N, C-alpha and C positions, 0 to 999 in steps of 0.2 A: 598784589595787583589790585588797582582799582580803576574804574572807568569814571567819565563826567558825564553827566546827563542834565536835562532842565530842573532837576529836583535836587542836585547835589553830587555827591560821591556815592559810587555803589561798587561793592566790593566784587570783584569776580573770582578771589582765591580765598579759600578759608583753610582754618588748622584745627584738625581733630586733636583734642588733647588725650584721649584714651580716658581713664577713668580717675576722676578728680577727686583731689584728696589721696588717693594712693599711687601717686607717682613713683615713690621709692620702692613699692612692690610690684612695679610693672613686670620686671623679669620673673618674679615668682607666680604672678597670675598667669603668665603667658603660658607655663608648663601644663596646667589642666586645659587651657585653649588649645596648645597644640596637641595633646593628647586625644581629646574630644574630636577635633577637626580628623585627625588621621583615622581614627575608628569610624567615624560617620563617612569618610571617603572609602576606606577599605569595605564597610560591612554594606553601604549602599550600592556600592559598585559590583560586589558579590551577588547580592540579592538580584539586581539588574542580570547579571550574567547568567546566573542559575535559572530564572523563569524565562529569558530569552532562548537558551540552548536547550532548556528540556521541553519537549512537546506536550508532555503530559500536564506542565503548569500551564499551558496555555488556556487558563479556565478565567471568567471574569473576575476574581477573587484576587488571583494574582496578577491579572495585567493591571488592575488597579493599584496594588500594590507596588508594582513595577514603576507606575507613573508618580506615585508617592517618592520612593527612593530615588528618582530622578529629580523631584523637586526639593528634596533634601539636600542633595549634593549641590544644587543650585543655589540654595538660600544658605548655606554653611560656606561655600565659596565666594558668595558676593562679599560676605562680612568678616568672616575670621582671619583671612588673609591680610586684610586691611590692619586688623586690631595689634596682629603680630608684628606687623611693619612699625607700628606704633610703639609696642612695648619694646622690641629689639633694637630698632635704628631711629626712636624718634621722627619716623616720617609719616607726618601728621598733615602733611600740606594736601589740599585736594581743590581742584578747580571747580566752580559752580556747575558747570555742566557735566562734569565726572560725580559732582555730589549727587545732583539731580537724578542722573542714570543708576547709581548705585541705589538711591531712594526707590526709584521705578522698578526696578528688578526686584528688590528686596520686599517690598510692599505686595507686588503683582504674584510673587512666588508663594510669599504667605497665605495670600486670598485663595491662590490655587492649591495650596495644601488643604486648606478649609473645603473647599469644595469637592476634593476628592475623597476626603472623610466622610463628606455627606454623600457621595454617591456608593461609598464602601457600605455605608449603614443600609443604603437602599438595595444594594447586594444581598445583605444578610436578611434583609426584610423579605425579599423574592424568595431567597433559597429556604426560609424556614415558613413563611406563611403560604407559598404558591409552589411546592418542591416539584410537582410535575409540569409546571410550565415555564421552570427556571431557564433551561436551554433556549427555549424558544422566545422567550422574553430579551434575556442577555446575551444576544450575538454579537459577533465579533464586529459587525457593522455599526449596530448601536454603540457599543463599547468606544470605538472610534470617535464617533459624532459626540459622544458623552466627553471624551478627553478634548477635543477641539472647542467646545462650549465651555468648558471650564477654564481654558488658558483665555479664551477670547472675552467671557465674562470679566477675567481678572485684568486683561489689557486694557480692555475699553473704559472699565470703571477708573482707573488709575491714570489714565493718558490725560484726562482734563487736568490734573492737578500739576503735570508738567506746565502746563500753559500758566495756570494759576502762579506758580512760583517764578516762571521766567518774567512776568509782568511786574515782579517787585524790584523795587530799588533797596538793595542791602546797604544802608549807611551805616548802620549802627557795628556794634561788635562783629568782628569776622572769628573769634575764637569758639569753636563749638565743643563744649566738656562733652564729648562723646566718643564710642569707637566707630559708629558709622553714620550716616546720614539720614535722619527721619525727615516728615513732613512739615510737622509744627515746629519740630526743634530746629529746623533752617529758617521757616518763613518768621518766626517770632524776633529773627534780628533784622526784619524789614522795617523802612519808615511807614509804608503805606500802610492802609486798612485791611487787616487779615481776616475780617470775619468771613468772608466769602470761602478762604481756605479752610476756616474752622467748620462751618458748618457742611460745605460739601465732604469734608473730612469724616464729619459724623455720619453723614447720610451714606457713604461709602461703607463704614463699618457696620452701621444697622441693617443695610441691603445686603451685606454678603455675609460676613463673618459671625455676626449675631443671628442672623436669619437661618444660616446653615446650622447652628448649633440648636435652635429651636426645632428645624426640621429634623436633624438626629436623635433630639430628646422624643419627638414624636413618633419616630421609625421604632425605637427601642420601647415604648409603649405599647405599639401594636405588638412587637417580638414578643414582649413579655407576656402580652395577654393571651397569644395564640400559643405561646411555650407552656404556660400553668394550664392551658386546657387541655395539652396531651395527654392522652391515658397512661402511656407507657412512662416508667421514671427514667427509663434507659434513654428514649427518645428526648424526654424533658433534658436531661445530662448531657447528652451528646449536641443539641441545639444549644444550649448556654457555653458550652465549651467552645464552639463554634466561633462565638462572639466575643470571646474572652480577651484576644490578642486586640481586635478592633477597640474595646471598650479601653483598654489600656493605653494605647495611642490616642484615642480621643482625650483621656484625662490628662496625658502628657503634653497635648498640645493646646489644649484650651486652658486648663489648668495656671500655669505660669502666665499665659496671656491675660487671662481675667484678674489674676493678682497684681499684674504690672499696673494694668489699667486702675484699678481701684487704689493703688498706691500712689500713682500720679494724680488722681483726683481728690483722693482724701488724706493722704500721708504727707501733710503740709511738713512736718517736724521729722521726716525720715530724711538722711543726709543723701546729697545727691549721688553718692557712689554706688548706693543701694538702689537706685534708680536705674542707674546705667549698668549693673551686674544682673537685674534682673531682666533688661531688656536683651543682653545678651546670651541669658540662660534658655530666652524664646527661642533665639535661633541657634543655641547650641545643643540642648538637650533633646529635642525631638529628633534631630538627624542623626546623633548618636546613639539613641537608644531604640529608634524603631526597629532598625535591623535584628539586633539583639531580642527584642520580644518577639518579632516574628520568627526569628529563627529558634529560640525556645518554644513557642508556643504553637508552630506549626509544623507537624510531624513531617509532611511532604518537603518543604525546605530544609529542615533539619538533617534529612537523610540525603538529600543532594550535595548539601555542603559537606556532610562527613564523607560522601562518597569522592569527592573532590578531593580533600586533604589526606584521606585514609581510603586509597583504591584496594579492592580486595585483592588479594594474593590468588594468582591461578596457579 
């Protein structure tokens, strides 16, 4: 469908192709997508259920983990079902408004996850560097305010892009070689000047995700400085062990994202389907693996999950 305006034709309906160049393999590719989504949905729902129902887990670290699990469910649900519909039913048609809505939810949730990882690093910093003041600093009231701030920051920084996209006239191609909608991936089909979109998108990335990563790095520098000045080796080992699962999740979240950005920027000769697969790894791998990592590395969660599936016989 197209609309006419003073600049000519503007597309209002687009078609997502899935993974270009691998159309014949879509059915096989859908299998790991479906399995990953099922694990992410089940694992994160289980983590949320365990944390909310067990009062002993109503501590800052677990409440932040609960927020992360909720964001993981939203991120994967906003992208994977669309990809599966393309793979299974060739249902790639999407309206402009729906495309922008998907982009808004996906990007704001991704930024929220980055913010949650930052406050989880702050939580570990307070727990290790100021253990006696931990419970008085990170109160439930403060945790609630932090949660609201994280999501408001994400929504407020992404929301202007909605208007930047709505002002464009999409008079070029309406075929999008992707499994979901992205900001610049959609804007590049406009006939207008999109430099404002590019620069604002860069500003959002630098002021949120990149800044979060830098602050997380600083937090762990301070944590390591404190840990290696502890007199007891057992205390050092315990402190480092509490950070292990968080560090794994940080690497899992920022690693694929950084690699994707680098390949998009410098990988001119990398086939398009590699870029699309990497983008999907960013929204598939963390939601699937986060609950597994925390389930394995965190004794309290592991015990509660074991109690659910293998209740003790009386």
